[in-house]
LUMBA-404147 format. One record per residue (C-alpha): x, y, z; residue number from 1. Coordinates in steps of 0.2 Angstrom, whole numbers. Layout:
<gutis>
{guti {X; Y; Z}; NUM} ...
</gutis>
This chain:
<gutis>
{guti {-56; -45; -18}; 1} {guti {-42; -59; -17}; 2} {guti {-46; -65; -34}; 3} {guti {-46; -48; -41}; 4} {guti {-29; -43; -34}; 5} {guti {-21; -60; -38}; 6} {guti {-26; -59; -56}; 7} {guti {-16; -43; -58}; 8} {guti {2; -44; -64}; 9} {guti {8; -34; -49}; 10} {guti {2; -46; -36}; 11} {guti {5; -62; -45}; 12} {guti {15; -74; -35}; 13} {guti {8; -68; -19}; 14} {guti {-2; -80; -7}; 15} {guti {-19; -75; 1}; 16} {guti {-10; -73; 17}; 17} {guti {2; -60; 9}; 18} {guti {-14; -51; 2}; 19} {guti {-22; -52; 19}; 20} {guti {-7; -44; 27}; 21} {guti {-7; -30; 15}; 22} {guti {-26; -27; 17}; 23} {guti {-23; -25; 36}; 24} {guti {-12; -10; 33}; 25} {guti {-16; -3; 15}; 26} {guti {-32; 5; 9}; 27} {guti {-37; -2; -8}; 28} {guti {-51; 9; -16}; 29} {guti {-60; 3; -31}; 30} {guti {-68; 18; -40}; 31} {guti {-81; 16; -54}; 32} {guti {-81; 28; -68}; 33} {guti {-94; 31; -81}; 34} {guti {-92; 34; -99}; 35} {guti {-83; 51; -103}; 36} {guti {-77; 54; -85}; 37} {guti {-59; 59; -83}; 38} {guti {-49; 48; -72}; 39} {guti {-34; 59; -72}; 40} {guti {-28; 75; -81}; 41} {guti {-11; 77; -90}; 42} {guti {1; 86; -79}; 43} {guti {-9; 81; -63}; 44} {guti {3; 75; -49}; 45} {guti {4; 56; -49}; 46} {guti {0; 53; -30}; 47} {guti {-9; 36; -33}; 48} {guti {-4; 19; -40}; 49} {guti {-19; 16; -51}; 50} {guti {-24; 0; -60}; 51} {guti {-38; -1; -73}; 52} {guti {-46; -18; -67}; 53} {guti {-61; -18; -78}; 54} {guti {-67; -10; -94}; 55} {guti {-58; 2; -106}; 56} {guti {-50; 19; -105}; 57} {guti {-45; 32; -118}; 58} {guti {-27; 39; -116}; 59} {guti {-23; 55; -125}; 60} {guti {-6; 62; -127}; 61} {guti {-2; 79; -135}; 62} {guti {14; 87; -143}; 63} {guti {22; 100; -133}; 64} {guti {18; 113; -146}; 65} {guti {0; 107; -147}; 66} {guti {2; 103; -166}; 67} {guti {-5; 85; -164}; 68} {guti {-12; 73; -152}; 69} {guti {-14; 54; -151}; 70} {guti {-28; 45; -143}; 71} {guti {-27; 26; -138}; 72} {guti {-40; 14; -132}; 73} {guti {-32; 3; -118}; 74} {guti {-41; -12; -110}; 75} {guti {-39; -19; -93}; 76} {guti {-29; -24; -84}; 77} {guti {-18; -9; -86}; 78} {guti {-8; 1; -73}; 79} {guti {-9; 20; -76}; 80} {guti {9; 27; -78}; 81} {guti {17; 18; -63}; 82} {guti {33; 25; -69}; 83} {guti {26; 43; -65}; 84} {guti {27; 39; -47}; 85} {guti {46; 40; -47}; 86} {guti {59; 51; -54}; 87} {guti {61; 70; -56}; 88} {guti {44; 74; -63}; 89} {guti {30; 64; -55}; 90} {guti {16; 70; -66}; 91} {guti {5; 61; -78}; 92} {guti {10; 62; -96}; 93} {guti {-7; 59; -103}; 94} {guti {-25; 62; -100}; 95} {guti {-35; 46; -96}; 96} {guti {-54; 45; -99}; 97} {guti {-66; 31; -96}; 98} {guti {-73; 23; -112}; 99} {guti {-89; 15; -106}; 100} {guti {-90; 10; -88}; 101} {guti {-74; 5; -80}; 102} {guti {-66; 1; -63}; 103} {guti {-50; 8; -56}; 104} {guti {-40; 1; -41}; 105} {guti {-32; 16; -32}; 106} {guti {-19; 15; -19}; 107} {guti {-12; 31; -11}; 108} {guti {7; 34; -15}; 109} {guti {10; 36; 4}; 110} {guti {4; 17; 6}; 111} {guti {14; 12; -8}; 112} {guti {30; 19; -1}; 113} {guti {27; 15; 17}; 114} {guti {19; -3; 16}; 115} {guti {19; -11; -1}; 116} {guti {37; -7; -4}; 117} {guti {40; -20; 10}; 118} {guti {32; -33; 0}; 119} {guti {47; -41; -10}; 120} {guti {36; -50; -23}; 121} {guti {26; -34; -27}; 122} {guti {41; -23; -29}; 123} {guti {50; -36; -40}; 124} {guti {34; -37; -51}; 125} {guti {33; -18; -51}; 126} {guti {51; -15; -56}; 127} {guti {50; -29; -69}; 128} {guti {35; -22; -78}; 129} {guti {42; -4; -78}; 130} {guti {59; -11; -84}; 131} {guti {50; -21; -98}; 132} {guti {42; -5; -104}; 133} {guti {59; 4; -104}; 134} {guti {67; -10; -114}; 135} {guti {53; -9; -127}; 136} {guti {55; 9; -129}; 137} {guti {74; 7; -131}; 138} {guti {72; -6; -144}; 139} {guti {60; 5; -154}; 140} {guti {72; 20; -153}; 141} {guti {88; 10; -158}; 142} {guti {80; 1; -172}; 143} {guti {86; 8; -188}; 144} {guti {75; 21; -196}; 145} {guti {66; 14; -211}; 146} {guti {70; 20; -228}; 147} {guti {52; 21; -234}; 148} {guti {40; 35; -229}; 149} {guti {27; 22; -223}; 150} {guti {40; 15; -211}; 151} {guti {45; 32; -204}; 152} {guti {26; 36; -202}; 153} {guti {24; 20; -192}; 154} {guti {40; 23; -181}; 155} {guti {34; 41; -178}; 156} {guti {17; 34; -171}; 157} {guti {25; 19; -162}; 158} {guti {37; 30; -152}; 159} {guti {22; 41; -145}; 160} {guti {10; 27; -140}; 161} {guti {8; 19; -123}; 162} {guti {5; 2; -131}; 163} {guti {11; -6; -147}; 164} {guti {-7; -13; -151}; 165} {guti {-25; -8; -152}; 166} {guti {-34; 6; -160}; 167} {guti {-26; 23; -161}; 168} {guti {-32; 40; -168}; 169} {guti {-19; 53; -173}; 170} {guti {-26; 71; -175}; 171} {guti {-13; 80; -186}; 172} {guti {-12; 91; -201}; 173} {guti {-4; 83; -216}; 174} {guti {8; 98; -218}; 175} {guti {14; 95; -200}; 176} {guti {17; 77; -202}; 177} {guti {27; 81; -218}; 178} {guti {37; 93; -208}; 179} {guti {41; 81; -194}; 180} {guti {46; 68; -207}; 181} {guti {56; 80; -218}; 182} {guti {46; 75; -233}; 183} {guti {35; 84; -245}; 184} {guti {16; 84; -241}; 185} {guti {13; 75; -258}; 186} {guti {24; 61; -254}; 187} {guti {17; 59; -236}; 188} {guti {-1; 60; -244}; 189} {guti {3; 46; -256}; 190} {guti {10; 35; -243}; 191} {guti {-5; 37; -232}; 192} {guti {-17; 33; -246}; 193} {guti {-7; 17; -250}; 194} {guti {-9; 12; -232}; 195} {guti {-28; 16; -233}; 196} {guti {-30; 6; -249}; 197} {guti {-22; -9; -240}; 198} {guti {-35; -7; -226}; 199} {guti {-22; -3; -213}; 200} {guti {-28; 15; -209}; 201} {guti {-43; 26; -212}; 202} {guti {-40; 44; -217}; 203} {guti {-51; 59; -212}; 204} {guti {-49; 78; -211}; 205} {guti {-34; 81; -200}; 206} {guti {-36; 63; -193}; 207} {guti {-28; 46; -196}; 208} {guti {-37; 31; -188}; 209} {guti {-27; 15; -185}; 210} {guti {-39; 0; -181}; 211} {guti {-24; -11; -176}; 212} {guti {-6; -3; -173}; 213} {guti {1; -20; -172}; 214} {guti {-5; -25; -189}; 215} {guti {2; -8; -196}; 216} {guti {19; -11; -188}; 217} {guti {19; -29; -195}; 218} {guti {16; -22; -213}; 219} {guti {32; -12; -213}; 220} {guti {44; -24; -205}; 221} 
</gutis>
């Protein structure tokens, strides 16, 4: 238990005595999920602080008009939308599904606000990690929009992903992608095929598979 918690970024810097004090007051539940089991649905109330401690999950986000969706593979350790615990809307933005067997540490929101909030190191770690995510999103938004169609495709995908690395699958019609980019279907198709020929993506019917988003991002920088 101690080793598992101290290996997570949210508890780094704490001593065993600190962890012992927390365990005396907070219930830590380790939940095992089998392949395909849903960890949480999109729009579910975020009532728990959840951390993927072992394994891999699939995060699926969908456009408000349901015209496309993006699926990501995310490896442990990973906190499931800690930012959704706060703010005006405290609901999950994505659906999270176990990919293979995985383990999730779950802490009720009530314990987080009544006890963990008193742990200065934990709260500093939590705020730093949430702030870091916000800063990365800000940087992506404020970067100049690329002139090339390939660059605009990559930015479109990057802005909608939880992590800027790993495998991504975008389910979208070519016509819809062209509309979003204000480009012709022919030009978008040509750019995508060039990326496929370079080994950066795989094209299938209404689907774009990106084996490594980081590699794709680096290719247009």
